[in-house]
Structure formats: structure tokens, C-alpha cells
C-alpha positions in Angstrom: -25.8 58.5 -14.7 -22.4 60.0 -15.3 -21.2 58.2 -12.2 -22.5 54.9 -13.5 -20.8 55.4 -16.9 -17.5 56.3 -15.2 -17.6 53.1 -13.1 -18.2 51.0 -16.3 -15.5 52.8 -18.1 -13.0 52.4 -15.3 -13.8 48.7 -14.8 -13.2 48.1 -18.6 -10.0 50.0 -18.4 -8.8 47.9 -15.5 -9.6 44.8 -17.4 -7.6 45.9 -20.4 -4.7 47.0 -18.2 -4.6 43.6 -16.5 -4.5 41.8 -19.9 -1.6 44.0 -21.0 0.2 43.6 -17.8 0.2 39.9 -18.1 -2.0 39.1 -15.1 -4.1 36.0 -14.4 -7.5 37.5 -14.4 -10.4 36.3 -12.3 -12.6 35.5 -15.2 -12.7 31.7 -15.2 -9.6 31.3 -17.5 -9.1 27.8 -16.1 -12.8 27.0 -15.8 -12.4 23.9 -17.9 -9.4 22.6 -15.9 -10.1 19.9 -13.5 -8.9 19.1 -10.0 -5.9 16.8 -9.8 -6.2 13.4 -8.1 -3.3 11.2 -7.3 -5.4 8.1 -6.8 -4.8 5.0 -8.9 -7.1 1.9 -9.0 -5.1 -1.3 -8.5 -6.1 -4.5 -10.2 -6.8 -5.8 -6.7 -9.7 -3.1 -6.6 -7.7 -1.1 -3.9 -7.4 2.7 -4.4 -3.7 3.7 -4.2 -2.2 7.1 -3.9 1.1 8.2 -5.4 2.5 7.9 -1.9 1.7 4.2 -1.9 3.7 3.6 -5.1 7.5 3.2 -5.3 9.0 5.9 -7.5 7.5 9.0 -9.0 5.8 10.1 -12.2 7.6 13.5 -11.8 11.2 14.2 -13.0 10.9 17.0 -10.5 8.1 17.0 -7.9 8.4 20.6 -7.1 6.3 23.2 -8.9 8.4 25.5 -11.1 7.6 29.0 -12.4 6.6 29.0 -16.0 5.0 31.1 -18.8 1.9 29.1 -19.7 0.4 31.5 -22.2 0.6 35.1 -23.5 -1.0 37.8 -21.1 -0.6 35.4 -18.1 1.6 36.0 -15.0 4.2 33.3 -14.3 2.5 30.2 -12.9 3.9 27.3 -10.8 3.7 24.0 -12.8 5.0 20.5 -13.0 4.7 17.8 -15.6 3.2 14.4 -14.8 4.6 11.8 -17.2 2.2 9.1 -16.0 -0.9 11.1 -16.8 0.7 13.2 -19.6 -0.7 16.4 -17.9 0.6 19.7 -16.8 -0.4 20.4 -13.2 -0.6 23.9 -11.8 -1.2 25.4 -8.4 -4.2 27.7 -7.7 -5.6 28.8 -4.3 -3.5 26.0 -2.6 -5.1 23.3 -4.9 -3.4 21.3 -7.6 -5.3 21.6 -10.8 -4.9 20.2 -14.4 -4.1 22.7 -17.1 -6.7 22.4 -20.0 -5.2 20.9 -23.2 -6.2 24.0 -25.3 -4.3 25.9 -28.0 -3.6 28.9 -25.8 -1.8 26.6 -23.3 0.1 24.5 -25.9 3.5 25.9 -25.0 4.8 25.8 -21.5 8.1 27.6 -20.9 9.7 26.7 -17.5 11.9 29.5 -16.4 14.5 27.4 -14.3 15.8 24.9 -15.0 15.0 26.2 -18.6 12.9 23.7 -20.5 9.8 23.9 -22.8 6.9 21.5 -23.0 4.7 21.7 -26.2 1.4 20.0 -26.9 1.7 18.2 -30.2 -0.7 16.1 -32.4 1.7 13.4 -33.8 -1.1 11.4 -35.2 -0.3 8.4 -33.0 -0.9 7.1 -29.5 1.9 9.4 -28.0 0.1 12.7 -29.0 0.3 15.0 -26.0 3.1 16.8 -24.3 6.7 16.8 -25.5 9.9 18.3 -24.4 11.3 20.6 -27.0 15.0 19.9 -27.5 15.6 21.8 -30.7 13.4 24.6 -32.2 13.7 25.6 -35.8 12.5 24.8 -39.2 13.1 21.3 -38.2 12.6 20.6 -34.5 13.5 17.8 -32.2 11.1 16.6 -29.5 11.3 14.1 -26.7 8.4 12.1 -25.2 8.9 11.0 -21.7 6.5 8.4 -20.4 6.1 6.7 -17.0 4.2 3.5 -16.6 2.3 2.3 -13.5 3.3 -1.3 -12.7 0.7 -2.8 -10.4 1.5 -4.8 -7.3 2.0 -8.6 -7.7 0.6 -10.7 -4.9 2.8 -13.4 -3.4 2.5 -16.6 -5.4 3.0 -18.8 -2.3 3.9 -18.7 1.4 7.6 -18.5 0.7 7.4 -15.3 -1.4 6.4 -11.8 -0.6 4.2 -9.4 -2.4 5.9 -7.1 -5.0 4.8 -3.6 -4.3 3.4 -1.3 -7.1 5.9 1.0 -8.7 6.3 3.7 -11.4 8.7 2.9 -14.3 10.2 5.5 -16.6 10.3 4.3 -20.1 13.2 5.2 -22.4 12.5 8.5 -24.2 11.1 8.6 -27.7 12.4 11.2 -30.1 10.6 13.0 -33.0 11.9 15.1 -35.6 9.3 17.4 -37.2 9.4 17.9 -41.0 6.8 20.0 -42.8 4.0 19.3 -40.3 4.9 15.5 -40.2 7.2 13.6 -37.9 10.0 11.1 -38.0 9.5 8.9 -35.0 12.5 7.2 -33.4 14.9 7.7 -36.4 16.9 4.5 -36.6 19.6 5.0 -39.2 21.2 7.3 -41.8 19.2 5.8 -44.6 15.9 6.9 -43.0 17.2 10.5 -42.7 18.6 10.6 -46.2 15.1 9.5 -47.6 13.5 12.5 -46.0 16.1 15.0 -47.3 17.0 14.0 -50.9 18.1 17.6 -51.6 20.6 17.4 -48.7 22.0 14.1 -49.6 25.5 15.1 -50.4 25.8 17.4 -47.4 24.3 14.7 -45.1 26.7 12.0 -46.4 29.6 14.3 -45.5 28.0 15.1 -42.1 27.5 11.3 -41.3 31.2 10.6 -42.3 32.5 13.2 -39.9 30.1 12.4 -37.1 29.3 9.0 -35.7 25.6 9.6 -35.0 23.9 7.3 -32.5 20.2 7.6 -33.1 19.4 6.7 -29.5 21.5 9.5 -28.1 19.9 12.9 -27.5 23.1 14.9 -27.9 23.7 13.2 -31.3 20.1 13.9 -32.4 20.5 17.6 -31.4 23.6 17.8 -33.5 21.8 16.2 -36.4 18.8 18.5 -36.3 20.9 21.7 -35.7 22.9 20.6 -38.9 19.6 20.3 -40.8 18.6 23.8 -39.7 21.8 25.4 -41.1 
């Protein structure tokens, strides 16, 4: 009986140690994840794979080491901007990371970048690249569209192959649990920060901010956080 009790205690201790050590435990943490499939159904009814399509839905097709949650070891991941999913490797398989709160912040080690899962209350809710973190944060949505093949219209033309097309990034500034989507001008920013009107007017006079430029938006959001 003492031996049985010792075994149970030892197992529990190992489990606790594994959590504290930041290990991926064999207890079905990713049980709700699904196996990744790179198949796309063409409008012709033909099943295509990513290899059949020109371009790529990945800014980096390689899996990069990342922190996916607390108490987990570093995990190889990559972001699929066509499906808006985080893919990870396990047992030589490509899997989809569940969209759960514990996996809502993915910190890629190198090159350093962070993906966060946001509910922006619109059709772009999902994963965003975090550009600036603070009281006011700046996020970037990167989308990739699948453009289906176009059959030849006559005997003198050839079929246009299917391809992936990366859309222009869309930027969001977070303000008190709400978001400014694609800020367009100074007036829109001033309306959201009436208490900073004087400081912002001075900032805009000294800085020619282009609202479609990431570096300019970073400068603006960093200023708001001062």
C-alpha cells in the first residue's frame, strides 16, 4: 500500500515539475487542434494543393521557434495569412493551434515578432501582428487571398493559373477596448483624444504623418503612449 501511495505521489510531483519547467505535457493540450490540410477546392471542382498555386500564404514558410503560452516549451510555428491560422509541428505533422485564450499571444523568438488573437468586432477578427504594445497599441492585419484559375476564353489565349495575392496591410489602433480601423487623417485621431488636442496638433505640425505608413503610425502611437 505504501508503495502504491509513493508511486501516485511521485507521478503527481513529476506532473507539477513539468508544468513549472515549461514543458509540453502529454495530456492532450492540443486535443482540440486539427490536422492542417493545404488543399483548396477550385471553382472548376478540382482540388488544388498549395504547390499547385503560384505564390505563398506564408511570409516565411519555415517554422520558427515561439512561446505559445505560459508553461509550454518553445514550439515551432508559422502564420498562414490565407487561413488566418497558426500552424505548429508535432510528431512530424502540421497541426492547427486552437483559437483559445491560453494561445492568444504567440511570441516568435527570431526574427522577433508577436501575433495576438483579437476580437475586433468585424470580419477581420483573428490574428494580428503586434507593432506597438502599450496603453494604446498598434496592430497589423495581413491577409492573403486565393485567386482562382481563369480558363482560356478562346483558342488564342491560355489559362491563367491560380495564385495567392497578399492584400495591403490594415492597421488598428486600440483605445479602451475599442479600435480605430485604418485611421485616415488627423481629424479622426483628434476626435478620439480630445484631452490631447493641443499636444497632438503640435505633433502633427512637427511630423508629416502618412496614415498608410507603418513607421509613421508607430511614431504616432508611441507619442500617444508618452
